[in-house]
VOPAGU-2260 file (C-alpha; in pm, 1 decimal, decimal comma):
REM VOPAGU-2260
SITE   aa  ch    i         X         Y         Z
SITE  MET   A    0    -827,1      84,4      80,4
SITE  LYS   A    1    -693,8      43,4     392,7
SITE  ASN   A    2    -699,7    -314,9     588,9
SITE  ARG   A    3    -474,8    -241,5     799,7
SITE  LEU   A    4    -378,3    -648,1    1028,4
SITE  ILE   A    5    -407,5    -390,0    1363,2
SITE  GLY   A    6    -787,9    -269,7    1446,2
SITE  ALA   A    7    -969,0    -557,6    1350,1
SITE  VAL   A    8   -1298,7    -598,0    1490,9
SITE  ALA   A    9   -1428,4    -901,6    1600,7
SITE  ALA   A   10   -1715,4    -811,3    1835,8
SITE  ALA   A   11   -1906,7    -664,0    1519,4
SITE  THR   A   12   -2142,1    -963,1    1484,4
SITE  LEU   A   13   -2290,4    -910,6    1802,8
SITE  ALA   A   14   -2359,5    -569,1    1692,3
SITE  LEU   A   15   -2486,4    -609,7    1397,0
SITE  ALA   A   16   -2751,9    -892,3    1529,0
SITE  ALA   A   17   -2851,3    -727,3    1825,0
SITE  SER   A   18   -2988,2    -443,5    1540,0
SITE  GLY   A   19   -3257,4    -688,3    1366,7
SITE  CYS   A   20   -3592,9    -438,7    1291,1
SITE  GLY   A   21   -3632,3     -76,8    1303,9
SITE  SER   A   22   -3584,4     222,1    1034,6
SITE  THR   A   23   -3278,6     436,2    1017,4
SITE  GLY   A   24   -3117,8     670,3     779,4
SITE  SER   A   25   -3164,5    1047,6     771,0
SITE  GLY   A   26   -3557,3    1099,5     645,7
SITE  GLY   A   27   -3666,8    1385,0     497,2
SITE  ASP   A   28   -3522,1    1465,3     167,1
SITE  THR   A   29   -3151,1    1421,4     255,7
SITE  ILE   A   30   -2905,4    1126,5     230,3
SITE  THR   A   31   -2612,7    1041,2     467,9
SITE  TYR   A   32   -2314,2     899,5     328,3
SITE  ALA   A   33   -2037,6     770,5     549,1
SITE  ILE   A   34   -1656,6     755,7     433,4
SITE  TRP   A   35   -1400,1     767,4     640,9
SITE  ASP   A   36   -1074,3     920,7     414,9
SITE  GLU   A   37   -1034,4    1283,0     432,5
SITE  ALA   A   38    -838,4    1275,4     109,0
SITE  GLN   A   39   -1096,1    1154,8     -86,8
SITE  ARG   A   40   -1377,2    1445,7      71,6
SITE  PRO   A   41   -1336,8    1684,1    -215,3
SITE  ALA   A   42   -1421,1    1396,9    -510,7
SITE  MET   A   43   -1708,0    1276,7    -314,1
SITE  GLU   A   44   -1825,6    1639,9    -261,8
SITE  GLN   A   45   -1824,9    1665,1    -627,0
SITE  ILE   A   46   -1991,2    1376,1    -673,2
SITE  ALA   A   47   -2253,0    1435,6    -431,8
SITE  ASP   A   48   -2317,2    1791,9    -575,8
SITE  LYS   A   49   -2371,7    1648,8    -918,7
SITE  PHE   A   50   -2635,9    1397,3    -782,2
SITE  GLU   A   51   -2815,0    1685,4    -591,7
SITE  THR   A   52   -2829,1    1904,4    -952,3
SITE  ALA   A   53   -2969,9    1534,7   -1113,6
SITE  ASN   A   54   -3223,1    1496,3    -846,1
SITE  PRO   A   55   -3386,0    1828,8    -718,4
SITE  GLY   A   56   -3489,0    1847,2    -355,1
SITE  THR   A   57   -3228,8    1638,5    -270,7
SITE  THR   A   58   -2905,2    1668,0     -57,7
SITE  VAL   A   59   -2625,7    1416,6      19,3
SITE  GLU   A   60   -2467,0    1492,7     356,4
SITE  ILE   A   61   -2125,7    1332,7     377,1
SITE  GLN   A   62   -2024,4    1208,7     711,2
SITE  LEU   A   63   -1624,2    1167,7     739,8
SITE  THR   A   64   -1486,2     934,5    1048,7
SITE  PRO   A   65   -1125,0     849,4    1032,8
SITE  ASN   A   66   -1072,3     467,9     928,9
SITE  ALA   A   67    -948,3     404,5    1320,6
SITE  GLN   A   68   -1310,1     483,8    1434,7
SITE  TYR   A   69   -1528,7     437,2    1126,1
SITE  TRP   A   70   -1632,3      46,3    1168,9
SITE  THR   A   71   -1673,7      65,8    1527,4
SITE  LYS   A   72   -1938,0     391,7    1467,4
SITE  LEU   A   73   -2060,8     230,4    1224,6
SITE  GLN   A   74   -2150,8     -93,9    1401,9
SITE  THR   A   75   -2300,5     124,7    1715,7
SITE  SER   A   76   -2500,9     327,1    1473,0
SITE  MET   A   77   -2669,0      66,9    1304,3
SITE  SER   A   78   -2733,0    -132,5    1574,5
SITE  GLY   A   79   -2904,6     167,7    1727,0
SITE  GLY   A   80   -3148,5     214,9    1434,1
SITE  ASN   A   81   -2952,4     557,0    1292,6
SITE  GLY   A   82   -2703,2     432,7    1073,4
SITE  PRO   A   83   -2628,8     609,5     757,9
SITE  ASP   A   84   -2815,7     594,3     436,3
SITE  VAL   A   85   -2524,6     546,2     209,7
SITE  PHE   A   86   -2164,2     407,7     327,0
SITE  TRP   A   87   -1822,4     269,3     235,9
SITE  MET   A   88   -1814,3     -95,5     251,8
SITE  ASN   A   89   -1469,9    -312,7     209,6
SITE  GLY   A   90   -1416,4    -695,5     156,0
SITE  ALA   A   91   -1310,9    -770,0     492,9
SITE  GLN   A   92   -1645,3    -645,2     653,8
SITE  PHE   A   93   -1880,1    -743,5     380,2
SITE  GLY   A   94   -2002,8   -1063,6     436,9
SITE  LEU   A   95   -2097,2   -1006,4     820,8
SITE  TYR   A   96   -2281,7    -717,9     669,2
SITE  ALA   A   97   -2449,4    -872,8     368,2
SITE  SER   A   98   -2563,8   -1189,5     593,4
SITE  GLU   A   99   -2694,8   -1033,0     863,6
SITE  GLY   A  100   -2967,5    -810,1     640,4
SITE  GLN   A  101   -2815,4    -487,2     666,8
SITE  LEU   A  102   -2735,7    -388,6     310,0
SITE  ALA   A  103   -3012,8    -356,1      44,1
SITE  PRO   A  104   -2939,7    -523,8    -301,0
SITE  LEU   A  105   -2849,6    -311,1    -595,5
SITE  ASP   A  106   -2986,7    -563,9    -905,2
SITE  ASP   A  107   -3266,9    -296,4    -951,7
SITE  GLN   A  108   -3021,2      35,6    -987,5
SITE  GLY   A  109   -2950,8    -112,9   -1373,8
SITE  ILE   A  110   -2572,1    -149,0   -1272,2
SITE  ASP   A  111   -2393,1    -328,2   -1573,1
SITE  GLN   A  112   -2150,5    -536,5   -1372,0
SITE  SER   A  113   -1921,0    -612,4   -1714,1
SITE  LYS   A  114   -1820,6    -239,1   -1656,0
SITE  TYR   A  115   -1597,4    -328,2   -1375,9
SITE  PRO   A  116   -1332,4    -588,1   -1236,7
SITE  ALA   A  117   -1498,9    -912,2   -1195,1
SITE  SER   A  118   -1324,8    -998,4    -837,7
SITE  LEU   A  119   -1491,1    -672,1    -742,1
SITE  THR   A  120   -1848,4    -756,6    -807,1
SITE  GLU   A  121   -1788,3   -1097,0    -703,0
SITE  LEU   A  122   -1648,7    -934,5    -385,5
SITE  TYR   A  123   -1966,1    -769,4    -333,5
SITE  THR   A  124   -2228,3   -1040,7    -428,4
SITE  TYR   A  125   -2418,5   -1224,1    -165,3
SITE  GLU   A  126   -2646,7   -1540,4    -215,9
SITE  GLY   A  127   -2658,4   -1453,3    -576,0
SITE  LYS   A  128   -2734,9   -1075,5    -523,5
SITE  LEU   A  129   -2506,5    -781,2    -561,5
SITE  TYR   A  130   -2495,6    -544,9    -235,4
SITE  GLY   A  131   -2215,5    -308,8    -340,2
SITE  ALA   A  132   -2153,6    -119,9    -623,9
SITE  PRO   A  133   -1734,8    -114,4    -689,3
SITE  LYS   A  134   -1649,1     227,5    -634,7
SITE  ASP   A  135   -1231,8     166,1    -656,6
SITE  PHE   A  136    -974,8     -46,9    -650,6
SITE  ASP   A  137    -613,8     -90,6    -559,8
SITE  THR   A  138    -323,0    -295,1    -584,7
SITE  ILE   A  139      37,2    -297,1    -450,1
SITE  GLY   A  140     339,8    -140,1    -599,3
SITE  LEU   A  141     697,5    -128,9    -490,6
SITE  TRP   A  142     737,0     238,4    -361,1
SITE  TYR   A  143    1087,1     334,6    -356,0
SITE  ASN   A  144    1300,8     661,8    -320,2
SITE  LYS   A  145    1523,8     752,4    -595,7
SITE  LYS   A  146    1729,4    1021,3    -388,6
SITE  LEU   A  147    1845,0     752,4    -135,1
SITE  PHE   A  148    1913,5     443,2    -420,5
SITE  ALA   A  149    2088,2     734,6    -586,8
SITE  GLU   A  150    2294,7     848,4    -267,5
SITE  ALA   A  151    2389,5     477,9    -210,9
SITE  GLY   A  152    2479,4     402,9    -555,3
SITE  VAL   A  153    2213,3     135,3    -649,8
SITE  PRO   A  154    2015,3      84,1    -936,3
SITE  GLU   A  155    1664,4     159,3    -906,8
SITE  PRO   A  156    1411,4    -143,2    -950,5
SITE  THR   A  157    1293,6    -258,1   -1258,6
SITE  ALA   A  158    1028,9    -515,5   -1366,1
SITE  ASP   A  159    1255,4    -760,4   -1359,4
SITE  TRP   A  160    1363,1    -753,7    -992,3
SITE  THR   A  161    1273,8   -1081,8    -767,4
SITE  TRP   A  162    1320,3   -1086,5    -384,8
SITE  GLN   A  163    1666,9   -1160,7    -371,9
SITE  ASP   A  164    1743,0    -890,8    -627,7
SITE  THR   A  165    1544,0    -690,7    -292,9
SITE  ARG   A  166    1655,2    -824,1     -50,2
SITE  GLU   A  167    2023,5    -758,3    -173,9
SITE  ALA   A  168    1943,3    -420,5    -269,0
SITE  ALA   A  169    1790,9    -326,8      92,1
SITE  LYS   A  170    2121,6    -432,6     261,0
SITE  LYS   A  171    2297,0    -145,9       2,5
SITE  LEU   A  172    2050,1      86,6      90,2
SITE  THR   A  173    2057,7      39,7     445,7
SITE  ARG   A  174    2339,7     294,5     576,7
SITE  GLY   A  175    2308,3     524,8     928,1
SITE  ASP   A  176    1970,5     568,5    1019,8
SITE  THR   A  177    1845,5     489,6     674,7
SITE  LYS   A  178    1661,3     172,6     632,2
SITE  GLY   A  179    1658,6     -72,4     290,4
SITE  PHE   A  180    1303,9    -161,2     328,2
SITE  VAL   A  181    1003,9    -133,0     539,0
SITE  ALA   A  182     850,3    -482,8     630,5
SITE  PRO   A  183     567,5    -407,7     877,3
SITE  ALA   A  184     233,4    -701,9     945,6
SITE  TYR   A  185      33,7    -546,3     707,0
SITE  THR   A  186    -194,3    -805,6     576,8
SITE  GLN   A  187    -308,2    -619,4     247,8
SITE  GLU   A  188      28,5    -456,9     101,8
SITE  ASN   A  189     267,9    -735,2     262,5
SITE  ILE   A  190     116,4   -1065,5     389,2
SITE  TYR   A  191    -134,2   -1103,0     118,4
SITE  THR   A  192     126,4   -1060,6    -173,3
SITE  ALA   A  193     371,5   -1258,5     -32,9
SITE  ILE   A  194     175,5   -1573,7      47,9
SITE  PRO   A  195      36,4   -1603,3    -323,3
SITE  GLN   A  196     387,3   -1489,5    -474,3
SITE  ALA   A  197     546,9   -1816,2    -283,1
SITE  GLY   A  198     264,6   -2066,8    -445,1
SITE  GLY   A  199      58,3   -2020,7    -155,8
SITE  GLU   A  200    -262,0   -1915,0     -74,1
SITE  VAL   A  201    -431,7   -1747,4     262,3
SITE  ILE   A  202    -783,1   -1897,9     194,3
SITE  SER   A  203    -900,0   -2120,9     -50,0
SITE  SER   A  204   -1102,8   -2012,2    -354,2
SITE  ASP   A  205   -1421,4   -2160,9    -198,2
SITE  HIS   A  206   -1373,3   -1982,6     131,5
SITE  LYS   A  207   -1419,1   -2276,1     305,1
SITE  LYS   A  208   -1006,6   -2375,0     401,6
SITE  SER   A  209    -756,0   -2210,9     577,2
SITE  GLY   A  210    -404,0   -2143,8     408,2
SITE  TYR   A  211    -164,2   -2043,6     638,2
SITE  GLY   A  212     -66,6   -2409,5     748,8
SITE  SER   A  213     133,9   -2436,7     369,7
SITE  PRO   A  214     493,3   -2445,7     362,7
SITE  GLU   A  215     446,1   -2182,9     102,3
SITE  ALA   A  216     299,5   -1923,5     336,2
SITE  LEU   A  217     545,9   -2012,3     559,5
SITE  ALA   A  218     772,1   -1904,4     247,8
SITE  GLY   A  219     625,0   -1583,8     202,6
SITE  ILE   A  220     630,4   -1473,8     591,9
SITE  GLU   A  221     999,7   -1597,3     622,8
SITE  TYR   A  222    1067,6   -1343,1     325,4
SITE  LEU   A  223     942,9   -1080,9     502,5
SITE  LEU   A  224    1070,7   -1138,5     819,0
SITE  GLY   A  225    1391,3   -1154,2     644,0
SITE  PHE   A  226    1422,2    -765,2     636,7
SITE  ILE   A  227    1394,9    -706,2     969,3
SITE  ALA   A  228    1608,8   -1029,7    1078,3
SITE  ASP   A  229    1914,6    -901,6     901,1
SITE  GLY   A  230    1858,7    -524,2    1022,0
SITE  SER   A  231    1749,7    -389,6     647,9
SITE  SER   A  232    1393,4    -309,3     808,6
SITE  PRO   A  233    1316,8    -126,7    1118,6
SITE  THR   A  234    1195,3    -346,8    1423,1
SITE  ALA   A  235     839,8    -443,1    1483,7
SITE  GLN   A  236     869,3    -192,4    1785,3
SITE  GLN   A  237     973,1      79,2    1566,1
SITE  MET   A  238     714,9      16,0    1308,5
SITE  ALA   A  239     481,0      18,8    1566,5
SITE  ASP   A  240     603,1     355,2    1709,7
SITE  THR   A  241     605,6     513,7    1379,5
SITE  GLU   A  242     356,4     443,3    1085,5
SITE  PRO   A  243     566,7     258,2     803,3
SITE  GLU   A  244     458,5     546,1     540,6
SITE  THR   A  245     553,4     778,5     806,1
SITE  MET   A  246     882,2     630,3     725,1
SITE  PHE   A  247     859,5     661,0     389,1
SITE  THR   A  248     756,1     976,0     349,5
SITE  SER   A  249    1011,4    1102,0     585,9
SITE  GLY   A  250    1308,1     998,2     406,3
SITE  GLN   A  251    1364,4     732,4     685,5
SITE  VAL   A  252    1369,7     403,1     452,3
SITE  ALA   A  253    1420,8     372,9     140,2
SITE  MET   A  254    1144,8     124,9     -40,8
SITE  GLY   A  255     851,9     -84,6      70,6
SITE  TYR   A  256     519,9    -226,9     -39,3
SITE  PHE   A  257     203,0      19,3     -64,1
SITE  ALA   A  258     -83,9      70,0    -221,4
SITE  SER   A  259    -203,4     263,7    -561,4
SITE  TYR   A  260    -396,3     488,9    -282,3
SITE  ALA   A  261     -76,8     581,2     -98,0
SITE  ALA   A  262      14,9     773,9    -444,3
SITE  LEU   A  263    -205,1    1114,8    -341,0
SITE  PRO   A  264     -80,5    1167,0      -6,8
SITE  PHE   A  265     322,1    1015,0     -95,9
SITE  SER   A  266     263,0    1338,2    -404,9
SITE  GLN   A  267     227,1    1595,6     -62,9
SITE  SER   A  268     466,6    1446,9     105,9
SITE  GLN   A  269     871,8    1590,8     177,0
SITE  VAL   A  270     968,6    1298,4     -70,1
SITE  GLY   A  271     705,5    1342,6    -317,6
SITE  ASN   A  272     979,0    1479,8    -577,6
SITE  ASP   A  273    1212,4    1180,0    -504,3
SITE  ILE   A  274     986,9     893,4    -503,6
SITE  ASN   A  275     853,4     693,4    -792,5
SITE  VAL   A  276     697,0     287,1    -812,6
SITE  ALA   A  277     755,9     -63,6    -963,1
SITE  PRO   A  278     606,5    -348,7   -1010,2
SITE  LEU   A  279     620,2    -605,5    -689,7
SITE  PRO   A  280     924,8    -807,8    -710,6
SITE  LYS   A  281     879,1   -1178,4    -815,4
SITE  GLY   A  282     864,4   -1458,9    -586,0
SITE  PRO   A  283     911,6   -1810,3    -646,9
SITE  THR   A  284     589,6   -1824,7    -871,3
SITE  GLY   A  285     515,6   -1482,5    -994,8
SITE  ASN   A  286     486,4   -1097,7    -855,0
SITE  GLN   A  287     107,7   -1092,0    -803,7
SITE  SER   A  288     -40,0    -855,4    -616,2
SITE  VAL   A  289    -324,7    -863,1    -401,7
SITE  ILE   A  290    -678,7    -678,0    -546,4
SITE  HIS   A  291    -877,8    -501,6    -311,3
SITE  GLY   A  292   -1183,8    -212,3    -403,9
SITE  LEU   A  293   -1440,9     -46,8    -178,9
SITE  GLY   A  294   -1823,6     -53,5    -236,2
SITE  ASN   A  295   -2085,9     188,9    -205,9
SITE  VAL   A  296   -2364,6      22,6     -39,5
SITE  ALA   A  297   -2716,9     106,7      88,2
SITE  ASN   A  298   -2863,6      83,7     416,9
SITE  ALA   A  299   -3154,8    -172,4     426,8
SITE  LYS   A  300   -3314,6      42,1     697,5
SITE  SER   A  301   -3288,3     360,0     547,0
SITE  LYS   A  302   -3585,7     573,2     576,8
SITE  ASN   A  303   -3487,0     684,4     229,9
SITE  LEU   A  304   -3413,5     357,1      68,8
SITE  PRO   A  305   -3532,5     417,0    -297,0
SITE  MET   A  306   -3325,9     738,4    -318,8
SITE  ALA   A  307   -3044,7     561,6     -98,4
SITE  LYS   A  308   -3022,7     275,8    -353,2
SITE  LYS   A  309   -2986,4     526,5    -661,6
SITE  PHE   A  310   -2716,2     726,7    -475,4
SITE  ALA   A  311   -2491,2     430,1    -352,9
SITE  ALA   A  312   -2542,9     325,1    -760,6
SITE  PHE   A  313   -2451,1     699,1    -910,1
SITE  ALA   A  314   -2150,3     743,5    -648,2
SITE  SER   A  315   -2000,6     411,1    -850,3
SITE  SER   A  316   -2116,8     554,6   -1209,0
SITE  ALA   A  317   -1909,8     656,3   -1521,0
SITE  GLU   A  318   -1946,7    1024,4   -1389,0
SITE  ALA   A  319   -1828,5     973,6   -1060,8
SITE  ALA   A  320   -1552,6     748,9   -1165,5
SITE  GLU   A  321   -1436,7    1034,1   -1366,5
SITE  LEU   A  322   -1452,2    1239,6   -1060,9
SITE  GLN   A  323   -1276,2    1019,7    -864,2
SITE  ALA   A  324    -979,6     979,0   -1152,2
SITE  THR   A  325    -916,2    1325,9   -1215,9
SITE  THR   A  326    -844,3    1414,6    -834,3
SITE  GLY   A  327    -599,2    1112,9    -842,0
SITE  THR   A  328    -721,6    1017,1    -506,7
SITE  VAL   A  329    -777,6     624,7    -612,5
SITE  ILE   A  330    -854,0     437,9    -926,0
SITE  PRO   A  331   -1162,0     441,4   -1038,5
SITE  ALA   A  332   -1330,2      41,6   -1056,8
SITE  TYR   A  333   -1541,7     166,7   -1361,9
SITE  THR   A  334   -1354,5      25,2   -1676,1
SITE  GLY   A  335   -1208,1     293,8   -1911,3
SITE  THR   A  336   -1181,0     558,4   -1626,2
SITE  ALA   A  337    -844,2     405,7   -1499,6
SITE  GLU   A  338    -621,6     609,3   -1749,6
SITE  LYS   A  339    -684,8     966,5   -1626,3
SITE  TRP   A  340    -616,7     830,0   -1291,1
SITE  VAL   A  341    -254,5     743,7   -1412,9
SITE  GLN   A  342    -232,7    1076,6   -1610,2
SITE  SER   A  343    -329,6    1271,7   -1288,4
SITE  MET   A  344      17,3    1210,7   -1120,0
SITE  PRO   A  345     236,6    1195,3   -1452,7
SITE  GLN   A  346     553,8    1195,5   -1241,4
SITE  TYR   A  347     466,4     851,4   -1137,7
SITE  ARG   A  348     456,8     552,6   -1301,7
SITE  LEU   A  349      82,0     490,5   -1206,2
SITE  GLN   A  350      76,3     212,8   -1519,2
SITE  THR   A  351     230,2     -16,3   -1262,9
SITE  PHE   A  352    -111,3     -42,3   -1044,3
SITE  VAL   A  353    -329,3     -95,4   -1354,6
SITE  ASP   A  354    -109,9    -371,1   -1533,2
SITE  ALA   A  355     -96,9    -531,8   -1192,6
SITE  VAL   A  356    -493,9    -645,2   -1220,1
SITE  PRO   A  357    -494,5    -918,9   -1478,1
SITE  GLY   A  358    -246,3   -1163,3   -1254,6
SITE  ALA   A  359    -404,1   -1016,2    -928,0
SITE  VAL   A  360    -524,4   -1213,0    -654,9
SITE  PRO   A  361    -851,8   -1151,6    -463,0
SITE  TYR   A  362    -872,9    -997,5    -123,4
SITE  PRO   A  363    -909,2   -1342,8      66,8
SITE  ILE   A  364   -1286,2   -1338,2     251,3
SITE  SER   A  365   -1528,4   -1533,4     415,5
SITE  THR   A  366   -1840,7   -1430,9     530,5
SITE  ARG   A  367   -1700,7   -1421,8     905,7
SITE  ARG   A  368   -1406,3   -1272,3     793,1
SITE  ALA   A  369   -1398,6   -1025,4    1128,3
SITE  GLU   A  370   -1383,8   -1316,7    1312,5
SITE  TRP   A  371   -1065,0   -1465,9    1184,0
SITE  SER   A  372    -926,4   -1127,4    1116,7
SITE  LYS   A  373    -853,0   -1117,3    1505,6
SITE  LEU   A  374    -693,5   -1439,2    1507,9
SITE  GLU   A  375    -453,4   -1293,6    1255,5
SITE  ALA   A  376    -390,9    -981,8    1428,8
SITE  ASP   A  377    -273,9   -1156,8    1717,9
SITE  THR   A  378     -63,5   -1408,3    1544,4
SITE  PHE   A  379     150,7   -1171,2    1337,4
SITE  LEU   A  380     201,2    -958,4    1629,2
SITE  GLN   A  381     335,5   -1224,9    1804,6
SITE  ILE   A  382     546,8   -1354,6    1528,3
SITE  TRP   A  383     663,8    -980,8    1442,6
SITE  SER   A  384     784,1    -962,4    1783,3
SITE  GLY   A  385     945,0   -1309,0    1749,1
SITE  ALA   A  386     766,5   -1425,1    2050,7
SITE  VAL   A  387     652,0   -1688,3    1866,3
SITE  PRO   A  388     814,3   -1875,4    1589,6
SITE  ALA   A  389     690,9   -1817,9    1221,7
SITE  ASP   A  390     603,7   -2199,8    1159,8
SITE  GLN   A  391     460,7   -2220,5    1508,9
SITE  GLY   A  392     243,6   -1913,2    1451,3
SITE  LEU   A  393     111,5   -2000,2    1107,8
SITE  ARG   A  394      -1,0   -2352,6    1208,4
SITE  GLN   A  395    -203,1   -2201,7    1518,7
SITE  LEU   A  396    -357,5   -1940,0    1317,2
SITE  ALA   A  397    -437,4   -2237,8    1048,8
SITE  THR   A  398    -607,7   -2423,5    1332,7
SITE  GLY   A  399    -812,5   -2147,9    1458,6
SITE  MET   A  400    -900,2   -1997,7    1144,5
SITE  GLN   A  401   -1012,1   -2324,8     980,6
SITE  ALA   A  402   -1250,6   -2358,6    1293,2
SITE  LYS   A  403   -1392,4   -2024,0    1237,9
SITE  LEU   A  404   -1438,3   -2124,7     868,7
SITE  ASP   A  405   -1615,1   -2481,3     947,2
SITE  ALA   A  406   -1840,7   -2290,3    1178,1
SITE  GLU   A  407   -1956,1   -2080,6     900,2
SITE  GLN   A  408   -2022,6   -2411,3     721,3
SITE  ARG   A  409   -2273,3   -2525,5     976,2
């Protein structure tokens, strides 16, 4: 799910380290389950109901906190000894929580790891143990407004589109108050796709080296900035004032890179009948998408640890995946259930997101990713605003990030 550049939490290390010992969780026969997406609440409630039926006397209490406050609240509750029993985890935060002993291993829950994409089980494995049961996954596609394309006389995107095709179409689609493309400093949707497509990497496969200082990384960033420079994308300030998703769903922009989890809210928007999705355009080395996904994790200090671990595994099971798929909220991580998600909104070419998996690149992580995420946030804000040239900013980011990565190895 969402891993936005802005709002990265760098102070998490101190909060988690301070939590040390003591039991947390709800106690009694209640399991608390922390999530952050209102759109997924109905599916999560159905999953909770199924678990309660199979485990008489147990109640699952869903705790919803908006994404913007989720991690801060979680850190505070965990350090205070009253964190949730089970909660959503993402790749950006996993290494920190696992390394601080906040999560319980799930290897004893009978989870068949072959039923999930290897990139996700690897994402939630720490020192050889599985701590997160893969819940869902997301890839990126080119969402576009068919109506705006038709009005501008521009053919709709195809699987053969290149970066150049996208740039040229964006210029033609920019008319009056409408922009052709929206190019925010989003890491997951934009930066983590453009850099691999240019032949670069954000972090090495062994998670020890920053890739931001490479010519390929610069090429990926310059591709994105080019839309702003030629006026076919809103400015950085405009995208700060109005969310890019809102710009798209209000018809202010004709296309942009958005994730698979945007399908449901997009379908419910005023442009829901006017949009569709195509594969990402090809860069110099291909049209790779980044792949990410959530995991269900159990609080190591839960007062109901056996039941917490059992629910974490169940919430990522085939039965739970079926419920997620049919409601259209996200692509379930469990093998064989994605097709039902695709069928949940037949008006869109959602198979695009599933087809992106084989060539997808892993979401960039390291144990203390939260620390260098702050560097990313600061750097890309400066680059997108024009305060710092892209090449200079990326060199500085690479140096700062490398220092953080080197510190992890000591």
